[in-house]
TORBADREN-449551 format. One record per residue (C-alpha): residue in one letter; y, x, z. Coordinates in steps of 0.001 Angstrom, whole numbers, plus 500000, padded with zeros to 6 digits. Example, Ala and Ser with C-alpha at 12.3 -4.5 7.8 and 13.67 -1.06 7.14 Angstrom:
BEGIN
A495500512300507800;S498940513670507140;
//
This chain:
BEGIN
M334923317985299113;I331858315881299992;T329943319081300644;R332345320025303439;R331948316604304999;Y328194317061305203;F328754320528306625;L330770319034309508;R327864316726310211;F325560319762310146;L327635321671312725;A327425318875315264;G323929317808314317;L322079321107314535;P321156320720318212;F319950317178317559;L317890318146314544;T315974320778316494;G314844318238319097;L311679316192319373;P312926312577319329;F309509310970318955;G309717308628321912;L312168309189324762;P310578310343328026;K311472308333331117;V311346311376333377;W314098313590334696;A314862316238332073;Q315642319871332788;A319367319741332214;P320264321412329993;V317346323273328426;N317672326979329267;G321038326348330886;K322350326053334418;V323811322931336050;S323899321573339549;P320672319717340436;G320964315969339805;M324143316207337725;H324272313317335259;I324294314036331542;G327902312912331033;R329299315146333741;T327242318066332422;F329263318148329177;S332525316548330319;G335559318510329096;E333678320699326621;E335418321714323388;L333878323605320442;H336153325081317745;Y334875326285314337;D336294327848311164;I334820327001307734;A334784329677305002;F333464330292301482;W333837332941298782;L336509335400299929;L338424332691301785;S337909333213305495;K339381329901306615;V339441326818304390;A338991324258307165;V338996323980310955;V336637321869313044;K336937320680316637;M334263318897318677;T335040317377322094;F333307315417324867;A335307313430327423;P335032310469329845;G335502307044328256;A336897303724329465;G334555302675332250;E331913304020334591;G329213305935332761;M331042305763329420;Y331868308837327300;V333514309666323978;S332682312521321618;T334878313372318633;L334193315726315740;Q337187316361313475;G337543318679310511;E340685319326308461;T341269321471305382;V343973324118305796;G345955326626303709;L345595326475299931;T342484324317300265;G344467321912302420;F347172321694299770;V344663321053296976;T342781318388298997;R345980316812300400;N345007317936303916;R341813315951303952;T340681315107307471;D337199313863308402;T336777312343311858;Y333616311160313608;R334035309335316941;A331104308248319104;V331372305987322150;M328291306276324320;E326906305077327636;E324695306660330264;I321363304931330795;D318179305621332764;G320201306580335832;G322352309089333948;R319368310843332369;R320394310205328751;L323101308781326500;R322958305827324104;S325320304970321242;V327648302004321722;S329727302548318592;F330206305213315948;E333210305549313644;E333529307641310483;Q337042308053309061;V338291310012306054;R342019310556305482;I343281312014302197;G347050312213301997;K348314308837303229;K345148306929302396;T342287306270304803;R338824304815304607;K336791303916307671;R333227302930308475;T332357301601311936;H328883301087313376;T328453298883316470;F325136298801318329;D323833295885320415;H320703297397321908;V319840294333324001;N319698292025320981;R318500294840318647;K321433294382316256;W323508296963314383;V326697295869312615;E328271298087309945;R331876297461308884;N333467299314305968;V337184299432305120;R337942301143301816;M341142302998300895;S342213299938298922;G342079297875302106;A339047295875300989;A336632295268303858;S332946294392304071;E330474293845306894;E326708294008307066;A324305293327309943;H320992295136310432;I318068294707312795;I317162297636315039;P313347297808314946;P311635297616318361;D310180301120317956;K313487302770316938;D316254304353318996;Y319381304271316817;N321713306919318182;D324399308582316076;F324120312324315530;L326820313207318092;T325156311247320900;A321744312652319984;S323066316234320022;Y324082315935323677;N320771314263324563;F318973317214323020;R321031319813324849;Y320417318026328151;G316663318184327621;V315860314550326826;Y313687315458323841;G312059318577325271;A312564322316324953;V313018324278321724;E309846326124320702;R310031329041318269;G307658328876315329;S307578325060315140;T308542322755312272;Y309543319145312947;R309826316034310800;V312851314654312631;P313977311011312259;V317745310520312032;F320256307705311959;P319462305788308697;K322001306554305990;K321591306356302207;D317814305935302611;V317550309237304505;E315705308770307801;A314251312207308502;Y314688315925307841;D312318318883308032;V313528321384310611;K312071324805311330;V312714326926314409;I311633330327313155;S309041332317315070;K309846335208317377;A308397337691314857;E310465336223311997;E313546336281314177;E313077339926315171;S312571340906311522;L315674338958310512;R317793340609313201;E316840344011311747;R318225342980308332;I321315340976309241;S323887340893311991;A323298337827314145;P326437336109315476;H327533336722319042;G325600334384321305;G323050333437318635;E319776332738320447;Y317679330557318111;R317448330723314307;I317179327324312614;E316379326304309022;L317055322748307877;A315724321405304560;M317836318625303023;D317915316791299706;P319666319229297287;E321570316320295707;V322987315263299072;V324537318667299864;H325188319680296222;S323094322786296755;E320447324275294467;R317932324705297305;G319213322171299830;L318681324699302611;I320899325060305668;K320456327984308047;G322066328485311418;W322069329954314912;L322125328105318224;A323383329491321510;K321192329591324600;E322798326303325644;L321868324902322192;Y325294324379320629;P325779325804317089;V327429329221316906;E327027329659313145;G325693327734310167;M325496328301306410;M324687326156303387;E323410328285300508;D324336327983296834;V326654324989297126;F327832323856293682;L331244325441292855;F331470327008296328;G328593329442296720;D327596329997300361;V329619327853302787;R329717329159306350;G330877327741309683;T331513330018312673;L332241329206316296;K335652330590317283;K336118329196320775;R334261327218323431;I336072325598326352;K333967324355329248;P335428323500332674;D333532324753335726;L331967321613337245;S329905323373339894;
//
């Protein structure tokens, strides 16, 4: 089910991938882009308590997995934790031994609460009673990134990397909240971006297109856009990575820039795989 794992990453990463992370501005961002918050509210408080719930479907199966994404205060002033967890359910859950994929990002506010930066990022896969885990720890002061991998057999390995002076190594969860807050700038219809991402398996960037207003209007005449879908996004990935003939992911973002729907086309053995927002919980922090 590697394709589903990448789809979970896509659901959380869509807002990030539509941003403009070519150098982080040191000015106060409009927080969030196109949204409404109290003036001066720090980025962490803006999203504190938010939950996003998705269902994953393919073929005639309306629910093969469930996904939950949360953002909450962490241990310490200015610290926050975001978790993205997906679990197979029903017949698919039985066949995959209730596979669960969990991504957990610990982040800190910097620049006076104007943006978030990754402190650690954990990827965990549980299949039946076996678990494998990969943990990334970031030392931004000394420009060091340590990657620790624990396999299902229990064997462990560790590798240290240098963070280049011109790079900002945030995980995709942290970057998604930075984007929604306005750190990278506003979404512009009709633009295509070569977006750098957290280095993984030699992939450091993706091509992302925010379709034009005219394309969007034409599309809305042919298909039924999801409730709350404001921006139409197309993401080109390596077909081998997502096991898809075209390697194309399409989706819709809400006005507040969280994903409301996403689809990978022509996934090997699965056809079109779709994720749909079922519930959003957001406390009133006004």
